[in-house]
N, C-alpha and C positions, 0 to 999 in steps of 0.2 A: 439693204436692198433685197427684194424678194427674188429668189432664183428658182426657176423651174424650166422644164423642157416642154415646149408647145407642140402638140400634134394636131393635124388636120386630116382625119381619115375621110375617105370618099365613099364608104359603104358601111352598113351595119356590121358585116363580118369583120371588117378591118377595125371598127370601133371595139367590138367585143374581144378581138384578139389583143388589142392594146390594153384593155381592162384586165384581161387574163394575165398578160405579161407583167403588168406593173402593180396589180392588186391594190392594196391600201395606199400606195403612193400616188395613185391616179385620182383625178377629179374630172367629172364631165362639165363642160362649159356650154350652157345654153344661152340665156340672155346676159348672164354675168351680173345681174343686179343683186344677187346674194353672194355668190362665190367670190367675186373680186373685192367686195367690201369685207367679207370674212378674212380674206388673205391680207388685206391692208391693215386690219386690226389685229393680226396675229392669231386669229381664232382657227385658221386652217393654213397649212403649209404643204400643199401637195408638191411632190417632185415632178409630176407630169400632169399637165392640163390638156385635156382632150376635147377639142371643139366639135360640136355636132352640126355646124352650119353648112358643111359641104356634104352631109349625108342626105341623099334624096329620100323623099317620101315621108318626112317627119313633120311637115307643116301642112296646114290646110284644114278645111271644114267641108264635110260632105254629108249628104242625106241618103241613106240606104238601109231600110228597115231599122230606123232609128237615126241617131246623129253620131257622127264620128269626128273627133277633134284630134288633129295631130299634136303630139307632145310639144313640138317646137312652134306651135301657133302662138303668136303674141297676144297679149291681152287686148290690144287695140284691134287686131284682126278679128278676134272672137267677138268683140262688141259689135262690129259691123256685120259679120256674116250671120250671127245668131239672132240679130234683131228682127228678122222676118219670120221667126218661129215663136209664136206665143207661149208654148210650154217652157221655153228656155228663158223667159223673161228674168228670172232670178239671176241667171248667169250674166245677162246684159246689165242688170242693176249693179251687180258686183263689179263687173268690168269697168263701168263708168265711174265708180267710186274708188277705183284702184289707183292710188298715187296720182302723180301728174302725168301729162301726156308723154314726157320723155321716158318715164318708167314703163308706162303701158306699151310704148313702142318697142321696148327691149325685153321686158319680162315675159316669159313663156308660161303657158298653162302647165306644162309638165314640170317646169322648174319650180313653180309655186307649190305644186303637190309634193315633189320630192324634197324640197327644203324642209317640209314637215314642221313649219312654224306654228305655234299656238294660234296666231292670228292670220293664217293663210286664208285670204278672203275668197279665193275661188273654190275652196274645199266645201264649205257648207252648202252652196247651191248644188254642187256635184253629188254630195251625199244625198240630198233630197231627190235627186234624179236617178238614184240607184246606179251610179256610174261604175263601169268596169274598166280595168286597166289592161292593156295589151303590153306584154313584156317580152322582149327578145332576149334570148339566153344562149350560152354556149351549148354545143352538143353534149348529151343526146336530147336535150329538152327542146331547143330551138325557140319555142314560143309557149308562153302560158298566159292565162288570164287570172286576174285577181279582183275581187270587189274592192272598191275604194274604202268601204266600211270595214275597218280592221287593218288596212294597209299601213296607216300611220301608227307607230308603236310608242312614240314619245317625242319630245322636242328634238328636232334634227335627226329623228330615227324613223326608218321605214322597214317594211318587210322585203325590200329588194335583196335578192340573193347575189352572191359574187358574180361580177361581170355582166349583170343584167342591165338592160336599157329600156326605159319606158318609151314606147313608140306611139301609143294612141290611147285616147280616152273614148270609150263607147258608151252611149246613152240609149237605153231601150226606148222605143216609142211610147210616150205617155198615153194613158187612156183618154177617151173623150171627156170633156167637162173638167179639165185639169188646169189649175192655175198655180203659178209659183211666184215667190217674192223674196227679196233679200234686203235687209236693213242693217246699218252699222252705226255705232256712235264713235265719234272722234273728238279729240280736244279742239281741233280746228275744223273749219267747215269743209276743207279739202286737203289733199296731198298729205294725209296722215294715216298712221296705223290705227287699227281698230282698238278701242277700249273694250267693246263687246260687239258681237254681231249675231244675227239670227236669220236663218232661211227657212222657208216653209213651202211645201207642196200639198195641195188639197185637190182631191178628186171627188166630185159631187155626183150623187144619184140623179136620175131623171127629174126628180121633184125640185132640184136646184137648192135643196136645203140640207139634205142628209150627206154626211161625209162618208164616202165609201172607203177611202184610204187617205192617210196623212203621213207626211214626213216633216219632222222638225229637226233642224241641225243648228248647233251653236258654235261660235268661234270666239277665241281670245278669252275664254273662261274655263279652260282646262289645259292639260299638257298638249292636246291636239284638238282640232275641231271634231265634233262628235254628234251622233244622232241622239236626241232626247227620246228614247223609246217608250218611256212611261207616258210622256205627253202624247206621243203618237197613238198609243193603245187607248188612251182615254177618249180621243176624238173619233176613232174608227167606229162606224155604224150608228153614229148619233147625229141629231140635228145640231148645227153649229149655233147654238144659243150663246149670247154674250157671256153668261156665267160659266158655261162649259169651256169656252175659249180661255177665259180668265183662269180657270182651274188648271187647264193644260199648261198655260204659261207658267203658273206657279210650280207645277211639277217639273217643268224644264229648268226652272231656277234651282230647284232642289237637286237636280242631277248635275249641275255645274260644279266645278272645283276651281274657282278663280284664285289668283294670288294677288298680293299687293305689290305694286312696283311704281316706277316714276310716273306712269300715266294715270293710275287710279288705284284705289284700295279694293280689296276683295269684296267688301260689303257693297261698295258703290257699283261694282261690276255685277253683282247678283241682282241688285235693284234694276240696273239698266237692261240686263238680258231678259228679265221677266217682261218688261215693257216692250222690248223689241220683239220677243217671241209672240206676244199677243198681237201686236200690230202686223207682223209678218203673216200670221195665220189668217187674220181678217183680210189682209190685202190679197193673199193667194186665193181665198174663197171668193172675193169679189171678182178677181180676174177669171176664175173658173166659171162664174155665172155669166159674165159679160163676154168672155172670149175675146177681149180687146187687149192686145199686147201693149198699147200705148198708156194704159192706166197703171 
């Protein structure tokens, strides 16, 4: 039998106080789609489980000089609220490919980030959108911000400091003529984890052909999702000819560090992620040209 003490704080201050008091014996509970499974399998055994669901202000989506996603926002809610904003199309793509509806209704954006899984599907689109994290902390810091790029430090490992709580994900307003896309490969057509995934963001010049800025991020092909910065550098400032996009995808493949496991071999993952990266870049460029979030 799994034994633990359950806490239900009603404020961030109370949450941080509990984390400070119990230290490594404490675990935060958001949607529970990862923590409860880990506990059932004996991979984690916290003595104190601290629920975030009664803490106000941690869920929701708002637009104010960019986009702001509460850490406790579920994947389903994000899919609905972000759908009306074309630059966030990669997030919507990822959300609708995220497990089944039961999981989407429970899993939170913040939980998917802080789990730091190699195949965390929400992370590649957020990396492409230059997301920043708002983190509440004990005195004297109170709050700090951190770029998502570099926040994940290994499987199940993040740069969270003791007693810190992720409260919000902030996305700066993308420039005009920007498109985004997310693609993943799965063993099944739905309800499955990624074998490989790729997200892209492309900002075009006024000529509609030259790439002003690009982001390419990969998932499930390294210890954590990451930006393929060599591929990004190759695209910036150049016309998006097919050969250039193909070479950028090849560089992205070279930056990956996949493993072989029950889902796929490392070689197969490398092949997949190159194809996915190429298609994601082209799809993001098409969306930047058309400005149509439905494509």
